N, C-alpha and C positions, 0 to 999 in steps of 0.2 A: 504494498498498500501506502504510495506517494506520500509527498509530507501537504500537499495539497488536498484532498482525499480525510486522512487522518482530521486536519484543520477543520473538513467540512463536516464527520464523522461528529467527531468531540461537538460543533457550533450546536446539530441536527438533536444530538439528544440533547440537551445543553436546554434547547427551545423547550422540549418536548419535556423534562422535567418542569420547568416554568410552565406548563401549559395546564400538567398536573396540579401544580399550588393555584391554578385560577390568575394566571396573568393577563392579562385581553391582549397584548401586544405582542405575546409569543406568538401565536397559531399566525395572523400575519408573514412574521417575519419568518418565521417557517418554510410557511408556500413561495415565497419569495425563495428563497434557499435553494427547495427541491421544487423547484419551480419545472426546468427541462425535465424529469425522472419524471414525471406529472403526466407530458405533455407527450412524454414514447410511449407511460402505460394507458393513456385516451388511444394514441393513437394505435397500437398496436391493435389497441381493442377493435376500433373501428376497423382496421384493416378486413379484418376478415366480415365485414357489414357494406351490404350491397354502394356501390356509388354514389348511389343517389339519394345513400343516408340526409335523415333532413339534423339531426345533433354532427357539427363539427369536435374537432379536437378542444377548441378553445372552451369550445358549448358544452366537455364531456368535466372538462378537467374543473372551470366555475361551478358545476350543476353540483360535480361534487364535491368542493374547500365547502359550496353551503352544507354541505349534509352531516361532511365528517366535522363541520363548522360544530351542528347541533348534538353528532355527539363526544365527543370530545374521551376519549373511551381506556387512558390512558397507559399508550403507545411504549413498550419499552425501545426499543430503540429505536433505526431508520428502518431500519430492513421491516419489524411487526405493523409505523404507519404506512408501508407502501403498499405492504396487502394488503389493510384494512383499506386504504382506496380504493385497489384492486375490484378489491371487495364491494364497498360504493360502488364504485362506474363498473363492479356488473350487474349489482342492482337496477339505477340507470337505466340502462340498456336494454335489461330485462321489464322495466315497470312502461318503457317508451317501444322498444314491440310487442308487450301486451294490451296499449293503446291502437295501435296501430290494424293488433290480427286483431282487437273487435268483433272488426264485419264478416270478417273468416271465421266463424268457430262451425264446427266440423266436416270444414279439410277431410278431417284426416292426416295422419304424419308421412309428410317425407322424404323417400330413403336418405340418408346424412350420411354423410360420410367423412370417417375421421383421422386426420393427416397425423402428422410428428405431434403439430402446436396446434393444429385449428380445425375449423369443422368447417365442411366444405357441402351445399345444398344449394339448390336453386330460389330457394325463399328464406334469403337469412333472419326473415323476422321470426319466422317458424323454429329455423334455426336455432336463435338463441333461447326460445320458448324448451324447447327443446330438450338444451343444455342445461338447463333450468329445471328442471322438470325431474332429467337426470342427475341433478348434483342431490335435490330432495332425497330423494331412492338410493343413493351413495353414501348419503349422510348418513342414513337411518342407519343404514348395515356398518358405515368405518366411518365418524367424523374427519377421524384421521386424513383419508386419500380425499376426501371436503376440499380441506388444504392443500392440499396439495397439489389439483385438480383448479384450483384460482391462485396459484403460486403458478406454475408450470401456465397456465390456459392464461388465464387473465393479466400475470405481471405479467408476466414474460420471463418471468426467471430462469436461469439457467436452474438444475442441478442440483450443483453445490450452496449458488443460490437461496437455493428454497428450504436445500437442510440446516442452515448459518438463519431463516427464516423460520422455521419449525423446529428448531434444536433439536434436532435429526442427526441424524450419520446419513453419510451419501448412498452410502449401501444401503439402508435404509430407505432410502426419496428412491432408491433407482429402484429396488422391488418393490413396491407400493406405486412405484411410481406404473409398470406393466401391472400389477392389478388394476389398478386406475381407472386403466387407457382396455382390461377388457371386459369392465363392468360400463363404461361407456359409453363402450362397442355393442358391446348385449339392450342397454338401455335404448338406444339409440337407431333399432334400425325399425326399419319394419311393418305394421303387425303386417307379417306373413299366411292372410283367411285364405 
């Protein structure tokens, strides 16, 4: 880790502590400091959406900021905060997809393909909703798998970053990532009737 990265990490952790203490200036400072990372997260999540999506990267970051300010969950460190931000962005996109899909209820579940880190579908709205439903099913089976999926799919973290963010070994994340992908594949396959 370079001196700049170490300094940045120390600043983030100090701001997270200040947020926990209730300092009203700390959250805007934190967002200013990690804004590029939040934009990367939002861009990563929107990359799988249709090109004419009505939300853009900036709108996702700003809406996520508003939701994070309201929550103030006692984040432990930068990676924990970014994981929370990715989860908020996921829910934001799911809420948006639900609104968009409200008129299409009952259309069935089209086939979805799972590549290494993204979903591929003809209808991205349905893919987002199907992924959210699959994650709820997976969380009921093993909540740890949901965390790994959020880190990998929604935050775009590497296996080693995911391990660090979740306090796990790299080998455990690799093993659980394979299990999680298997659950996702089964949960998101179209019904064959």
